[in-house]
C-alpha positions in Angstrom: 1.9 7.5 48.8 2.0 6.4 45.1 0.8 2.9 44.2 3.1 0.7 42.2 1.7 -0.5 38.9 1.2 -4.1 38.4 1.8 -5.5 34.9 -1.4 -6.3 33.0 -1.8 -9.6 31.3 -4.0 -9.9 28.2 -7.1 -12.0 28.5 -6.7 -15.6 27.5 -8.7 -15.3 24.3 -6.9 -12.1 23.3 -5.0 -12.6 20.0 -1.8 -10.6 19.5 -1.1 -9.6 15.9 2.5 -8.7 15.3 3.3 -5.4 13.5 5.0 -5.7 10.1 8.6 -4.8 9.8 9.2 -1.0 9.4 9.0 -0.1 5.8 7.1 -3.3 4.9 3.9 -2.9 3.1 1.3 -5.6 2.7 -1.0 -5.3 -0.2 -4.2 -7.2 -0.6 -4.7 -8.1 -4.2 -8.3 -8.2 -5.3 -7.8 -8.7 -9.0 -6.8 -11.9 -10.7 -3.1 -12.3 -11.6 -2.1 -10.4 -14.7 -0.1 -12.2 -17.5 3.6 -11.3 -17.5 3.5 -9.1 -20.6 0.7 -7.0 -19.2 2.3 -7.1 -15.8 5.4 -5.1 -17.0 3.1 -2.6 -18.7 1.2 -2.2 -15.5 4.3 -1.7 -13.5 5.6 0.9 -16.0 2.3 2.7 -15.8 2.3 2.8 -12.0 5.9 3.9 -12.0 5.1 6.8 -14.4 2.1 7.9 -12.3 4.1 7.7 -9.1 6.7 10.0 -10.7 4.0 12.4 -11.7 2.7 12.4 -8.1 6.3 13.1 -6.9 6.5 16.0 -9.2 3.1 17.4 -8.3 4.3 17.4 -4.6 7.2 19.6 -5.6 9.8 16.8 -6.0 10.2 16.5 -2.2 11.8 13.2 -1.0 10.5 10.9 1.7 7.1 9.9 0.3 8.1 7.2 -2.2 5.9 4.5 -0.7 2.9 6.8 -0.5 3.4 7.9 -4.1 3.7 4.3 -5.3 0.6 3.1 -3.4 -1.5 6.1 -4.6 -0.3 5.6 -8.1 -1.1 1.8 -8.0 -4.6 2.6 -6.6 -5.3 5.2 -9.3 -3.9 3.1 -12.2 -5.8 -0.1 -11.1 -9.0 1.9 -10.7 -8.6 3.5 -14.1 -8.0 0.1 -15.7 -11.0 -1.4 -13.9 -13.2 1.4 -15.3 -12.0 0.7 -18.8 -12.7 -3.0 -18.5 -16.3 -2.3 -17.3 -16.9 0.0 -20.3 -15.7 -2.6 -22.8 
């Protein structure tokens, strides 16, 4: 005879962290805020690199967020290297 399962209750000190909404991306900014004139340049540079990644993948749809995040990471890393060299 099969046993019936009893519902498990989390321990009292267990903290439940809700999942973000689907499609939501939370970024942790480690750099200080960029002035608005530089901000638009940064966004344009990230946009261009994301498009390049899209093309490198064969222009297949469905990876827009991944392309953007990879581009952002690459552009910010390149800018940080340039700042350290100066």
